[in-house]
C-alpha positions as CSV (number, residue, x, y, z in Angstrom):
1,M,-51.6,-50.0,17.0
2,K,-47.8,-50.1,16.6
3,E,-46.4,-51.9,13.5
4,E,-44.3,-55.0,14.2
5,I,-40.5,-54.4,14.0
6,K,-39.3,-56.4,11.1
7,A,-36.0,-57.8,12.3
8,Y,-34.2,-61.1,12.2
9,N,-33.6,-62.8,15.6
10,S,-29.9,-63.3,14.7
11,V,-27.5,-63.4,11.9
12,L,-28.1,-67.1,11.5
13,D,-31.6,-66.4,10.1
14,L,-29.9,-64.9,7.1
15,I,-28.3,-68.2,6.0
16,G,-29.6,-69.6,2.6
17,N,-32.0,-68.3,0.0
18,T,-29.0,-66.8,-1.9
19,P,-29.8,-65.1,-5.3
20,L,-29.4,-66.5,-8.8
21,V,-27.8,-63.9,-11.1
22,K,-27.7,-64.1,-14.9
23,L,-24.3,-63.8,-16.4
24,S,-24.5,-61.8,-19.6
25,K,-21.2,-60.1,-20.4
26,I,-18.6,-62.8,-19.4
27,S,-20.6,-65.4,-21.3
28,A,-21.3,-63.3,-24.4
29,N,-19.3,-65.6,-26.6
30,I,-20.4,-68.8,-25.1
31,T,-23.6,-70.7,-26.3
32,G,-26.1,-71.2,-23.6
33,N,-27.7,-69.3,-20.7
34,F,-25.6,-69.0,-17.6
35,Y,-26.6,-68.2,-14.0
36,A,-24.5,-67.8,-10.9
37,K,-25.7,-69.0,-7.5
38,V,-24.0,-66.3,-5.5
39,E,-23.2,-67.8,-2.1
40,A,-21.4,-64.6,-0.9
41,F,-24.9,-63.3,0.0
42,N,-24.8,-65.6,3.1
43,P,-24.0,-63.7,6.3
44,G,-20.6,-65.5,6.5
45,H,-20.0,-64.7,2.9
46,S,-19.8,-68.4,1.8
47,T,-21.7,-71.5,1.1
48,K,-20.2,-73.0,4.2
49,D,-22.7,-71.2,6.4
50,R,-25.2,-73.8,5.3
51,I,-23.2,-76.8,6.5
52,A,-22.0,-75.1,9.7
53,L,-25.5,-74.3,10.9
54,Y,-27.0,-77.6,9.8
55,I,-24.3,-79.9,11.3
56,I,-24.3,-78.0,14.6
57,E,-28.1,-78.1,14.9
58,E,-28.2,-81.8,14.1
59,A,-25.5,-82.4,16.8
60,E,-27.7,-80.4,19.2
61,K,-30.8,-82.5,18.4
62,R,-28.9,-85.7,18.9
63,G,-27.5,-84.5,22.3
64,I,-23.9,-84.5,21.1
65,L,-23.4,-80.8,21.6
66,K,-24.3,-78.8,24.7
67,H,-23.8,-75.2,25.8
68,G,-20.1,-74.5,26.6
69,D,-18.7,-77.3,24.5
70,T,-15.9,-76.8,21.9
71,I,-16.2,-77.2,18.1
72,V,-13.1,-78.4,16.3
73,E,-12.6,-78.5,12.6
74,T,-10.2,-78.8,9.6
75,T,-10.7,-75.9,7.2
76,S,-9.3,-73.9,4.3
77,G,-11.0,-70.9,5.9
78,N,-14.6,-70.6,4.9
79,T,-16.0,-73.5,7.0
80,G,-14.0,-72.2,9.9
81,F,-15.5,-68.7,9.6
82,S,-19.0,-70.1,9.4
83,L,-18.4,-72.4,12.4
84,A,-17.0,-69.5,14.4
85,M,-20.0,-67.3,13.5
86,V,-22.5,-70.0,14.5
87,S,-20.5,-70.8,17.7
88,I,-20.7,-67.1,18.8
89,I,-24.5,-67.2,18.6
90,K,-25.0,-70.6,20.1
91,G,-22.4,-70.3,22.9
92,Y,-19.6,-72.7,21.8
93,D,-15.8,-72.3,21.8
94,C,-14.2,-72.9,18.4
95,I,-10.7,-74.4,17.5
96,L,-9.6,-74.5,13.9
97,A,-6.8,-76.2,12.1
98,V,-6.1,-74.2,8.9
99,S,-4.0,-74.9,5.9
100,S,-1.1,-72.5,5.4
101,K,-2.4,-72.1,1.8
102,S,-5.3,-70.2,3.1
103,S,-5.0,-66.5,2.5
104,K,-3.9,-64.2,5.3
105,D,-7.2,-62.5,5.0
106,K,-9.1,-65.7,5.8
107,I,-6.8,-66.4,8.8
108,D,-7.2,-62.9,10.2
109,M,-11.0,-63.2,9.8
110,L,-11.1,-66.5,11.8
111,R,-9.2,-64.8,14.7
112,S,-11.5,-61.8,14.5
113,M,-14.4,-64.2,15.1
114,G,-12.9,-65.4,18.3
115,A,-11.6,-68.8,17.0
116,K,-8.3,-70.3,18.2
117,V,-6.4,-71.0,15.0
118,Y,-3.6,-73.5,14.3
119,V,-1.9,-72.9,10.9
120,C,-0.6,-76.2,9.5
121,P,1.7,-76.7,6.5
122,A,-0.2,-77.1,3.2
123,H,2.1,-79.3,1.2
124,V,2.4,-82.4,3.4
125,S,0.6,-85.7,2.9
126,A,-2.8,-86.2,4.4
127,D,-1.4,-88.8,6.9
128,D,1.4,-86.5,8.1
129,E,1.0,-85.6,11.7
130,R,1.4,-81.9,10.8
131,S,-1.4,-82.0,8.2
132,Y,-4.5,-80.0,9.2
133,Y,-6.5,-83.2,9.1
134,N,-4.4,-84.8,11.8
135,V,-3.9,-81.7,13.8
136,A,-7.6,-81.2,14.1
137,K,-8.0,-84.9,15.2
138,R,-5.3,-84.4,17.9
139,L,-6.9,-81.2,19.1
140,H,-10.3,-83.0,19.4
141,E,-8.7,-85.8,21.4
142,E,-7.0,-83.3,23.7
143,T,-10.0,-81.0,24.3
144,K,-12.6,-82.3,26.8
145,G,-16.2,-81.7,25.7
146,S,-15.2,-81.1,22.0
147,V,-17.0,-82.2,18.8
148,Y,-15.0,-82.7,15.6
149,I,-17.1,-81.6,12.6
150,N,-15.0,-83.6,10.1
151,Q,-16.7,-82.1,7.0
152,Y,-14.7,-84.3,4.6
153,F,-16.2,-87.5,6.0
154,N,-19.5,-86.3,7.4
155,E,-22.7,-87.2,5.5
156,L,-24.4,-84.2,7.1
157,N,-22.3,-82.0,4.8
158,V,-24.1,-83.5,1.9
159,D,-27.5,-83.4,3.6
160,A,-27.2,-79.7,4.2
161,H,-27.1,-79.0,0.5
162,Y,-29.7,-81.6,-0.4
163,K,-32.1,-79.8,1.9
164,S,-31.2,-76.2,1.0
165,T,-29.1,-75.5,-2.1
166,G,-30.7,-78.0,-4.4
167,P,-34.3,-77.0,-3.7
168,E,-33.4,-73.3,-4.0
169,I,-31.9,-73.8,-7.5
170,W,-34.8,-76.0,-8.6
171,E,-37.3,-73.4,-7.5
172,Q,-35.3,-70.4,-8.9
173,T,-35.0,-72.0,-12.3
174,G,-38.6,-73.2,-12.4
175,G,-37.1,-76.7,-13.0
176,Q,-35.5,-75.5,-16.2
177,I,-31.9,-76.1,-15.1
178,T,-30.0,-78.4,-17.6
179,H,-26.5,-78.3,-16.1
180,L,-25.0,-77.7,-12.7
181,V,-21.3,-76.6,-12.5
182,A,-19.7,-76.8,-9.1
183,C,-16.2,-77.1,-7.6
184,S,-15.4,-80.1,-5.5
185,G,-13.4,-79.9,-2.3
186,T,-15.1,-81.8,0.5
187,G,-17.7,-82.6,-2.2
188,G,-20.6,-81.8,0.0
189,T,-21.9,-78.9,-2.1
190,I,-21.8,-80.6,-5.4
191,S,-23.0,-84.0,-4.1
192,G,-26.0,-82.7,-2.0
193,T,-27.2,-80.2,-4.6
194,A,-26.8,-82.8,-7.4
195,R,-28.7,-85.5,-5.4
196,F,-31.7,-83.3,-5.1
197,L,-31.6,-82.1,-8.7
198,K,-31.2,-85.6,-10.1
199,E,-34.2,-86.8,-8.2
200,K,-36.2,-84.0,-9.8
201,N,-34.8,-84.6,-13.3
202,P,-32.2,-87.4,-13.9
203,N,-31.2,-85.7,-17.2
204,I,-29.6,-82.7,-15.5
205,K,-25.8,-83.0,-16.0
206,I,-23.6,-82.5,-13.0
207,L,-20.2,-81.0,-14.1
208,G,-17.5,-81.0,-11.5
209,V,-14.5,-78.8,-11.2
210,D,-11.1,-80.1,-10.0
211,A,-7.6,-78.5,-9.8
212,F,-4.4,-79.6,-11.4
213,G,-2.5,-81.1,-8.5
214,S,-5.6,-82.9,-7.1
215,V,-6.7,-86.5,-7.3
216,L,-10.4,-86.1,-7.7
217,K,-10.9,-86.2,-11.5
218,K,-8.7,-89.3,-12.0
219,Y,-10.4,-91.1,-9.1
220,H,-13.8,-90.3,-10.6
221,E,-12.8,-91.8,-13.9
222,T,-10.8,-94.8,-12.7
223,K,-11.8,-95.3,-9.0
224,E,-8.1,-95.4,-8.3
225,F,-6.2,-93.1,-6.0
226,D,-3.1,-91.9,-7.8
227,N,-0.5,-90.3,-5.6
228,A,1.4,-89.1,-8.7
229,E,-1.4,-86.7,-9.4
230,I,-0.6,-84.7,-6.2
231,Y,1.5,-81.6,-6.4
232,P,1.2,-78.1,-4.9
233,Y,-1.4,-75.7,-6.3
234,R,-2.7,-72.3,-5.3
235,I,-6.5,-72.4,-5.5
236,E,-8.1,-72.7,-2.1
237,G,-11.1,-74.9,-1.2
238,L,-10.9,-76.9,-4.5
239,G,-9.5,-80.3,-5.1
240,K,-8.0,-82.7,-2.6
241,N,-5.0,-85.0,-1.8
242,L,-7.3,-87.6,-0.4
243,I,-10.7,-89.0,-1.2
244,P,-13.5,-87.5,0.9
245,T,-16.5,-89.8,1.7
246,A,-18.6,-86.7,1.5
247,T,-18.2,-86.8,-2.3
248,D,-20.8,-88.9,-4.2
249,F,-18.7,-89.6,-7.3
250,D,-21.5,-91.7,-8.8
251,I,-23.8,-88.7,-9.1
252,I,-21.2,-86.5,-10.9
253,D,-21.2,-86.9,-14.6
254,K,-17.9,-85.4,-15.5
255,F,-14.9,-83.6,-14.0
256,I,-12.6,-81.0,-15.7
257,K,-9.4,-79.6,-14.3
258,V,-8.6,-75.9,-14.2
259,S,-5.3,-74.1,-13.7
260,D,-4.3,-71.6,-11.0
261,E,-3.4,-68.9,-13.5
262,E,-6.5,-69.1,-15.7
263,S,-8.8,-69.3,-12.7
264,A,-7.1,-66.2,-11.2
265,H,-7.7,-64.2,-14.3
266,T,-11.3,-65.4,-14.6
267,T,-11.9,-64.3,-11.0
268,R,-10.8,-60.8,-11.9
269,E,-12.8,-60.9,-15.1
270,L,-16.0,-61.6,-13.2
271,A,-15.4,-58.5,-11.1
272,K,-14.7,-56.3,-14.2
273,K,-17.4,-57.6,-16.5
274,E,-20.2,-58.6,-14.2
275,G,-19.5,-56.5,-11.1
276,L,-19.4,-59.7,-9.1
277,F,-16.6,-59.5,-6.5
278,V,-16.3,-63.2,-5.7
279,G,-13.6,-65.5,-4.6
280,Y,-10.8,-67.5,-6.3
281,T,-12.9,-70.7,-6.4
282,S,-15.7,-68.8,-8.2
283,G,-13.3,-67.8,-10.9
284,A,-12.2,-71.5,-11.1
285,A,-15.9,-72.5,-11.5
286,F,-16.4,-70.1,-14.4
287,Q,-13.1,-71.0,-16.0
288,A,-14.5,-74.6,-16.0
289,V,-17.6,-73.3,-17.8
290,K,-15.3,-71.9,-20.6
291,Q,-13.5,-75.2,-20.9
292,Y,-16.7,-77.3,-20.9
293,A,-18.1,-74.9,-23.6
294,E,-15.0,-75.6,-25.7
295,E,-15.8,-79.3,-25.5
296,G,-19.3,-78.6,-26.8
297,E,-21.0,-79.3,-23.6
298,F,-23.7,-76.6,-24.0
299,D,-26.2,-75.5,-26.7
300,E,-28.6,-72.6,-27.0
301,N,-31.2,-74.5,-24.9
302,S,-28.8,-75.0,-22.0
303,N,-29.6,-73.4,-18.6
304,V,-26.4,-73.7,-16.7
305,V,-26.2,-72.9,-12.9
306,I,-22.7,-72.3,-11.5
307,I,-22.2,-72.2,-7.8
308,F,-20.0,-69.3,-6.8
309,P,-18.8,-70.3,-3.3
310,D,-17.6,-67.2,-1.6
311,H,-16.7,-63.5,-1.6
312,G,-13.7,-61.7,-3.1
313,S,-12.8,-59.9,0.2
314,R,-11.1,-63.1,1.3
315,Y,-8.6,-62.9,-1.5
316,M,-7.3,-59.3,-1.3
317,S,-3.8,-60.5,-0.6
318,K,-4.0,-63.1,-3.4
319,V,-5.9,-62.9,-6.7
320,F,-6.9,-59.2,-6.2
321,S,-3.3,-58.2,-5.3
322,D,-1.2,-57.2,-8.3
323,D,1.9,-57.9,-6.2
324,W,0.8,-61.5,-5.6
325,M,-0.2,-62.0,-9.2
326,N,3.2,-60.8,-10.3
327,E,5.0,-63.1,-7.8
328,Q,3.1,-66.1,-9.2
329,G,4.1,-65.1,-12.8
330,F,0.4,-64.6,-13.7
331,F,1.0,-61.2,-15.5
332,D,2.7,-61.4,-18.9
333,S,2.6,-59.4,-22.1
334,V,-0.8,-60.7,-22.9
335,N,-2.7,-59.9,-19.7
336,Q,-0.5,-57.3,-18.1
337,E,-3.1,-54.7,-18.9
338,E,-5.4,-56.5,-16.4
339,A,-3.3,-55.0,-13.6
340,L,-4.9,-52.2,-11.7
341,K,-3.8,-48.8,-12.9
342,I,-2.9,-46.6,-9.9
343,E,-1.4,-43.2,-10.2
344,I,-0.2,-41.5,-7.0
345,I,-0.5,-37.7,-7.0
346,K,2.2,-36.0,-5.0
């Protein structure tokens, strides 16, 4: 009798069940136990695989999507890649409006997955007709048989993490998690994961990560949108210049803001100390851990799970480029030695 061939039916079967990795070296001087939820192990190399598959399959169940239709979305890159990947398998066209802040690597990846890409200026207001929000809406209106995913205002974004990321973390930690640290962009990841974990144990603290130049932290604290908070920043997929309804602010206990420069160096530090080649937002997440620790947030009994959203390969032209780091002024006399040492033999 022949043995059964052990193979997945498609790449979509690989989504979810990402590993939890203990962080030992980078957290050596921080009190507590720290674990990374490494979402780069998804086939599309980011946590956005979860929402892409879930939202599309829910649209199919509800009769909103049918074979040959077009998926339209606003994206900083990762959601677009995941949607393009799912679209290939399920037979949909894919049109994406992308922020010009997205790395060239991300934009090239979207095109390589067959998506039609519109690159929109990053530093315009959300209601500007050129913003990637409004460009996506226009493309949806102009494209017959299209569905606009609208992740910033889609409750299914939250549900996807409530039904997958949250349960995985609870099971992987044996219910011993005390803190969740997660970046907030659309807010779907932190909100859905937190909702599940808080139902299991309301004492788990949910610690959000925001960027300088974003409105989320102040809105969380005051419930007021302050346009004066908004200015250009470099981290992708973190922070916002609007208030997404996919963010459940009430379930988040606290926000902290991180800088572009410190997050970039922490991203590189994760690679060099933990062998984890993860993205800019992952560096921002662990930079937040350092800052929360300085505020006395953790003790020796803390079991802290940090969501690392994506893979470092999407930032080769940014945080992993010495030229880019120099251009941003991120190398100075203190951290210049962090630059890669390359010697060319002639």
